[in-house]
C-alpha positions as CSV (number, residue, x, y, z in Angstrom):
1,X,-16.6,16.8,-38.1
2,X,-20.4,16.7,-37.7
3,X,-22.8,19.2,-39.2
4,X,-23.1,20.8,-35.9
5,X,-19.4,21.4,-35.7
6,X,-19.4,23.1,-39.0
7,X,-21.9,25.8,-38.0
8,X,-20.4,29.2,-37.5
9,X,-21.8,31.1,-34.5
10,X,-22.4,31.2,-30.7
11,X,-25.0,29.9,-28.3
12,X,-27.3,32.5,-26.9
13,X,-28.7,32.3,-23.3
14,X,-31.6,30.1,-24.5
15,X,-29.3,27.4,-25.7
16,X,-29.9,28.4,-29.4
17,X,-27.1,28.5,-31.9
18,X,-26.9,31.9,-33.6
19,X,-25.4,31.9,-37.1
20,X,-23.0,34.8,-37.9
21,X,-21.1,35.9,-41.0
22,X,-17.5,34.5,-41.2
23,X,-14.5,36.5,-40.1
24,X,-10.8,35.9,-41.0
25,X,-9.3,34.4,-37.7
26,X,-10.7,31.2,-36.2
27,X,-10.5,29.8,-32.6
28,X,-12.0,26.5,-31.7
29,X,-14.0,26.4,-28.4
30,X,-15.4,23.4,-26.5
31,X,-18.9,24.1,-25.0
32,X,-21.3,21.6,-23.6
33,X,-19.5,18.8,-25.6
34,X,-20.5,20.5,-28.9
35,X,-17.7,21.9,-31.1
36,X,-18.6,25.4,-32.4
37,X,-16.5,28.0,-34.2
38,X,-16.2,31.5,-32.8
39,X,-15.1,34.2,-35.3
40,X,-12.9,36.9,-34.0
41,X,-11.6,39.9,-36.0
42,X,-8.0,40.1,-37.0
43,X,-7.1,42.6,-34.4
44,X,-9.2,41.0,-31.7
45,X,-11.9,43.7,-31.9
46,X,-15.5,42.9,-31.2
47,X,-17.2,41.6,-34.3
48,X,-19.6,44.1,-35.9
49,X,-23.3,43.6,-35.5
50,X,-24.7,41.4,-38.2
51,X,-28.0,40.1,-39.1
52,X,-28.6,36.7,-37.6
53,X,-31.2,34.1,-37.7
54,X,-31.8,31.6,-35.0
55,X,-31.3,27.9,-35.8
56,X,-32.6,25.1,-33.6
57,X,-29.9,23.2,-31.7
58,X,-29.8,19.6,-32.7
59,X,-30.1,17.1,-29.8
60,X,-26.9,15.6,-28.4
61,X,-26.3,12.0,-29.4
62,X,-25.6,11.1,-25.7
63,X,-26.6,12.6,-22.3
64,X,-24.2,14.9,-20.5
65,X,-22.5,13.2,-17.5
66,X,-23.4,14.9,-14.2
67,X,-20.6,16.5,-12.1
68,X,-19.4,14.0,-9.5
69,X,-20.2,14.7,-5.8
70,X,-17.4,14.6,-3.2
71,X,-19.0,11.5,-1.7
72,X,-18.8,9.7,-5.0
73,X,-15.0,9.9,-5.2
74,X,-13.3,6.6,-5.0
75,X,-10.2,5.5,-3.0
76,X,-7.1,4.4,-4.8
77,X,-4.1,2.6,-3.3
78,X,-2.0,5.8,-2.7
79,X,-4.5,8.5,-1.9
80,X,-7.7,8.8,0.0
81,X,-10.6,10.9,-1.3
82,X,-11.9,11.9,2.0
83,X,-15.1,13.8,2.9
84,X,-13.7,15.1,6.1
85,X,-15.7,15.6,9.3
86,X,-15.1,19.3,8.7
87,X,-17.5,19.4,5.9
88,X,-15.2,19.6,2.9
89,X,-13.8,17.0,0.5
90,X,-10.1,16.8,0.1
91,X,-7.5,14.3,-1.2
92,X,-5.2,13.0,1.6
93,X,-2.2,10.8,1.1
94,X,-2.4,7.6,3.1
95,X,1.1,8.1,4.6
96,X,-0.2,11.4,6.2
97,X,-2.9,9.5,8.0
98,X,-0.4,6.9,9.1
99,X,1.8,9.7,10.6
100,X,-1.3,11.1,12.3
101,X,-2.3,7.8,13.9
102,X,1.3,7.0,14.9
103,X,1.6,10.2,16.9
104,X,-1.6,9.2,18.7
105,X,-0.5,5.6,19.3
106,X,3.1,6.5,20.4
107,X,2.3,9.6,22.4
108,X,4.9,11.9,20.9
109,X,6.6,12.8,17.6
110,X,9.9,11.1,18.3
111,X,8.5,7.6,18.9
112,X,6.0,8.1,16.1
113,X,8.8,8.8,13.7
114,X,10.6,5.7,14.8
115,X,7.4,3.6,14.4
116,X,7.0,4.9,10.9
117,X,10.7,4.4,10.0
118,X,11.2,8.1,9.1
119,X,13.1,11.0,10.7
120,X,11.3,13.3,13.1
121,X,11.5,16.3,10.7
122,X,9.9,14.2,8.0
123,X,7.1,13.2,10.2
124,X,6.6,16.8,11.5
125,X,6.5,18.1,7.9
126,X,3.9,15.5,7.1
127,X,1.6,16.4,10.0
128,X,2.0,20.1,9.0
129,X,0.9,19.2,5.5
130,X,-2.1,17.3,6.8
131,X,-3.1,20.2,9.0
132,X,-2.7,22.6,6.1
133,X,-4.9,20.5,3.8
134,X,-7.6,20.3,6.4
135,X,-7.3,24.0,7.3
136,X,-7.0,23.5,11.0
137,X,-4.5,22.2,13.7
138,X,-4.8,18.6,14.8
139,X,-2.4,18.7,17.8
140,X,-1.5,21.1,20.5
141,X,2.2,20.8,21.2
142,X,4.1,21.7,24.3
143,X,7.5,20.8,25.6
144,X,6.1,18.0,27.7
145,X,3.2,16.6,25.8
146,X,1.2,16.4,22.6
147,X,-2.6,16.5,22.8
148,X,-5.4,16.3,20.2
149,X,-7.4,19.4,19.3
150,X,-11.1,19.1,18.8
151,X,-10.5,18.8,15.1
152,X,-8.0,16.0,15.6
153,X,-10.3,14.1,17.9
154,X,-13.0,14.3,15.2
155,X,-10.6,12.8,12.6
156,X,-9.3,9.9,14.6
157,X,-12.2,7.4,14.0
158,X,-12.4,8.1,10.3
159,X,-8.6,7.9,9.9
160,X,-8.5,4.5,11.7
161,X,-11.3,3.2,9.5
162,X,-9.6,4.2,6.3
163,X,-6.3,2.6,7.4
164,X,-8.1,-0.6,8.4
165,X,-9.8,-0.8,5.1
166,X,-6.5,-0.4,3.2
167,X,-4.8,-3.1,5.3
168,X,-7.7,-5.4,4.7
169,X,-7.6,-4.8,1.0
170,X,-3.8,-5.5,1.0
171,X,-4.4,-8.7,3.0
172,X,-7.1,-9.9,0.5
173,X,-4.8,-9.1,-2.4
174,X,-2.0,-11.1,-0.8
175,X,-4.4,-14.1,-0.6
176,X,-4.0,-14.6,-4.3
177,X,-0.5,-16.0,-3.7
178,X,0.3,-19.7,-3.7
179,X,-2.1,-21.5,-1.4
180,X,-0.5,-22.3,2.0
181,X,2.6,-20.2,1.5
182,X,3.7,-18.1,4.5
183,X,5.7,-14.9,4.0
184,X,7.6,-14.8,7.3
185,X,9.7,-11.8,8.3
186,X,12.8,-12.7,10.3
187,X,14.6,-10.3,12.6
188,X,18.3,-9.8,11.6
189,X,19.5,-10.7,15.1
190,X,17.5,-14.0,15.3
191,X,19.7,-17.0,16.0
192,X,20.9,-18.4,12.6
193,X,20.8,-22.0,13.9
194,X,17.2,-21.6,14.9
195,X,16.1,-20.6,11.5
196,X,18.3,-23.2,9.8
197,X,16.8,-25.9,12.0
198,X,13.3,-24.6,11.1
199,X,14.0,-24.8,7.4
200,X,15.6,-28.2,7.7
201,X,12.4,-29.5,9.3
202,X,10.3,-28.6,6.3
203,X,9.5,-31.3,3.7
204,X,12.1,-31.4,1.0
205,X,9.6,-30.8,-1.8
206,X,7.7,-28.1,0.0
207,X,7.3,-24.5,-1.2
208,X,5.5,-23.4,1.9
209,X,7.5,-20.5,3.3
210,X,9.2,-17.3,2.1
211,X,11.7,-15.8,4.5
212,X,12.2,-12.0,4.5
213,X,15.1,-10.7,6.7
214,X,15.0,-7.2,8.2
215,X,15.5,-5.0,11.2
216,X,12.8,-4.5,13.7
217,X,11.4,-1.3,12.1
218,X,11.5,-2.7,8.6
219,X,9.6,-5.8,9.6
220,X,6.8,-3.8,11.4
221,X,6.5,-1.6,8.3
222,X,6.3,-4.5,5.9
223,X,3.7,-6.2,8.2
224,X,1.7,-3.0,8.3
225,X,1.7,-2.7,4.5
226,X,0.8,-6.3,4.0
227,X,4.2,-7.2,2.4
228,X,4.6,-10.1,4.8
229,X,2.1,-12.3,6.7
230,X,3.9,-12.6,10.0
231,X,7.1,-11.4,11.6
232,X,9.5,-13.2,14.0
233,X,10.7,-10.2,15.9
234,X,10.9,-8.6,19.3
235,X,7.5,-8.2,21.1
236,X,6.9,-4.8,22.5
237,X,3.2,-4.9,23.2
238,X,2.2,-3.2,19.9
239,X,-1.6,-3.1,20.0
240,X,-2.0,-3.2,16.2
241,X,-0.9,-6.8,15.9
242,X,-1.7,-10.2,17.4
243,X,1.4,-11.7,19.2
244,X,2.6,-15.1,20.2
245,X,5.7,-15.2,22.5
246,X,8.2,-17.9,21.8
247,X,11.6,-17.0,23.4
248,X,12.7,-14.8,26.3
249,X,16.4,-14.3,26.8
250,X,18.9,-11.9,28.5
251,X,21.6,-9.8,27.0
252,X,25.1,-11.1,28.0
253,X,28.7,-10.3,27.2
254,X,30.1,-12.5,24.4
255,X,33.9,-13.1,24.7
256,X,36.4,-15.7,23.4
257,X,36.1,-19.0,25.1
258,X,39.8,-18.9,25.8
259,X,39.7,-15.4,27.4
260,X,40.8,-15.3,31.1
261,X,37.5,-13.7,32.1
262,X,35.5,-16.5,30.5
263,X,35.7,-18.5,33.7
264,X,34.0,-15.8,35.8
265,X,30.3,-16.2,36.7
266,X,29.7,-12.4,36.6
267,X,31.6,-9.5,35.1
268,X,31.8,-5.8,36.0
269,X,32.0,-3.2,33.3
270,X,35.2,-1.8,34.8
271,X,37.0,-5.1,34.1
272,X,36.5,-4.5,30.4
273,X,38.2,-1.0,30.2
274,X,41.1,-2.4,28.1
275,X,39.0,-4.8,26.1
276,X,38.4,-4.0,22.4
277,X,34.7,-4.3,21.4
278,X,33.0,-5.5,18.3
279,X,30.1,-3.3,17.3
280,X,26.9,-5.1,16.2
281,X,25.4,-2.2,14.3
282,X,22.0,-4.0,13.9
283,X,21.7,-4.6,17.7
284,X,18.3,-3.3,19.0
285,X,20.0,-2.5,22.3
286,X,23.0,-0.6,20.9
287,X,22.0,2.7,22.5
288,X,21.5,1.2,26.0
289,X,24.8,-0.7,25.8
290,X,26.7,2.5,24.9
291,X,25.2,4.4,27.8
292,X,25.9,1.5,30.2
293,X,29.7,1.5,29.5
294,X,30.0,5.3,29.1
295,X,28.4,5.8,32.6
296,X,31.1,3.6,34.1
297,X,34.0,5.2,32.4
298,X,34.6,2.5,29.8
299,X,35.4,3.9,26.3
300,X,36.8,1.0,24.4
301,X,38.5,0.7,21.1
302,X,36.3,-0.7,18.3
303,X,38.3,-2.9,15.9
304,X,35.3,-3.9,13.8
305,X,31.7,-2.9,13.1
306,X,29.4,-5.3,11.4
307,X,25.7,-5.9,10.6
308,X,26.2,-9.7,10.5
309,X,26.0,-11.8,13.7
310,X,27.9,-14.6,11.9
311,X,30.8,-12.3,11.2
312,X,30.8,-10.9,14.8
313,X,30.7,-14.4,16.2
314,X,33.7,-15.5,14.1
315,X,35.7,-12.4,15.0
316,X,35.1,-12.9,18.7
317,X,36.0,-16.6,18.5
318,X,39.2,-15.6,16.8
319,X,40.1,-13.3,19.7
320,X,39.5,-9.9,18.1
321,X,37.3,-8.5,20.9
322,X,34.1,-8.8,22.9
323,X,30.5,-7.6,22.4
324,X,27.1,-7.5,24.1
325,X,24.5,-9.8,22.5
326,X,21.4,-11.9,23.3
327,X,22.1,-15.2,25.0
328,X,21.3,-17.1,21.7
329,X,24.3,-15.4,20.1
330,X,26.7,-17.9,21.7
331,X,28.3,-20.7,19.8
332,X,31.5,-22.6,19.2
333,X,34.5,-20.7,20.6
334,X,32.3,-18.0,22.2
335,X,31.4,-17.8,25.9
336,X,28.4,-15.9,27.2
337,X,28.7,-14.2,30.7
338,X,26.3,-11.8,32.5
339,X,27.3,-8.2,33.2
340,X,26.7,-6.7,36.6
341,X,23.8,-4.2,36.7
342,X,22.9,-5.0,33.1
343,X,19.5,-6.8,33.3
344,X,18.1,-6.2,29.9
345,X,15.9,-9.0,28.5
346,X,14.2,-9.4,25.1
347,X,11.1,-11.3,24.3
348,X,11.0,-12.8,20.8
349,X,7.9,-14.1,19.1
350,X,5.6,-13.9,16.1
351,X,3.5,-10.8,15.2
352,X,0.6,-11.0,12.7
353,X,-2.2,-8.7,11.6
354,X,-4.5,-11.7,11.5
355,X,-4.6,-13.6,14.8
356,X,-5.5,-16.8,13.0
357,X,-2.0,-16.9,11.5
358,X,-0.5,-17.5,14.9
359,X,-1.7,-21.1,14.8
360,X,-0.5,-21.7,11.3
361,X,1.2,-25.1,11.0
362,X,4.6,-23.5,10.2
363,X,4.4,-21.2,13.2
364,X,3.5,-24.2,15.4
365,X,6.6,-26.0,14.0
366,X,8.8,-23.0,14.6
367,X,7.7,-22.8,18.2
368,X,8.8,-26.3,18.9
369,X,12.4,-25.9,17.7
370,X,14.9,-24.8,20.4
371,X,16.5,-21.4,19.8
372,X,19.5,-22.3,21.9
373,X,20.0,-26.1,21.6
374,X,23.1,-26.3,23.8
375,X,21.2,-24.7,26.6
376,X,17.7,-26.2,26.2
377,X,15.8,-26.0,29.4
378,X,17.6,-22.9,30.8
379,X,17.4,-20.6,27.8
380,X,14.3,-18.8,28.9
381,X,12.0,-20.2,26.3
382,X,8.3,-19.7,27.0
383,X,7.0,-22.7,28.9
384,X,10.5,-23.9,30.0
385,X,10.7,-21.8,33.1
């Protein structure tokens, strides 16, 4: 301990150290980065008045650091130190800003929760937490619509700027990976043959691509967070990403090639009332398919539920049941036939945060490989119509 730290006494209001007589109990106190010892009586009674003499306070060996201003706070990867447009500084978790922007972009809490891959109660709790931290409501909620309050409108531009800066930082950090490698997200229901043919076309000694399989929500979330560079998925007009359409195909009924109904050009839902159905749990059209059959009085038996198209295709070819799937689902032993009044179509393509990636050599190569080889020219591929 330094000589200063051994002095016994207190600082007076002029910054001088006043020496006092020692008492029995000791308590260490930190004051202005100088360690001093304050003597307190055994029973915590005020010390009696003593004669004291004033000593000059030695200079500190280093300057005191100034208290940081709110505007000096730095961003880290998980929380934003935000000087809000409401005139006060507060720490805001990034995910709360993402929830806030999702409600604005999607128009309501249900779609925003789906876009963020969370439940609606979770998203609502996050918005409430954000409003509490800012001290004012950001949305006015009614049964029919959600609108920004004045406070919410003032926060939008700043929230978008913060999110854009985070995304840019993540993209730049990802640039440190192996030069030329593309991290490509692949939708679970993408035709297996298509991806296999794409991989087969790569040079044998190449280490150019990393494939990351996932559902639609998972791929969008990974793309948003910079975990992948691009995603081969369904295109829904998301304004946050650049898009390149590659494949457009209808949803059809998949049934065994030897099934009596396989020779028909068009099938009605009522003809399938006694047909067992295979449930493709990962199907992006599962809800619409269920409502289509229920509205027509068809409530089938489900002998199997799977998240693998390869398994579903094998079970159908073996005669276990039928299912609804994109046209590209078909294969050996499986016939694809249209359903009456079921005109759903999906558009598959590449999403990327950076539009320049849409012309990456690997994306160009993927776009030239037929997704439905046995039906090339009538599969609905972009440019084939």
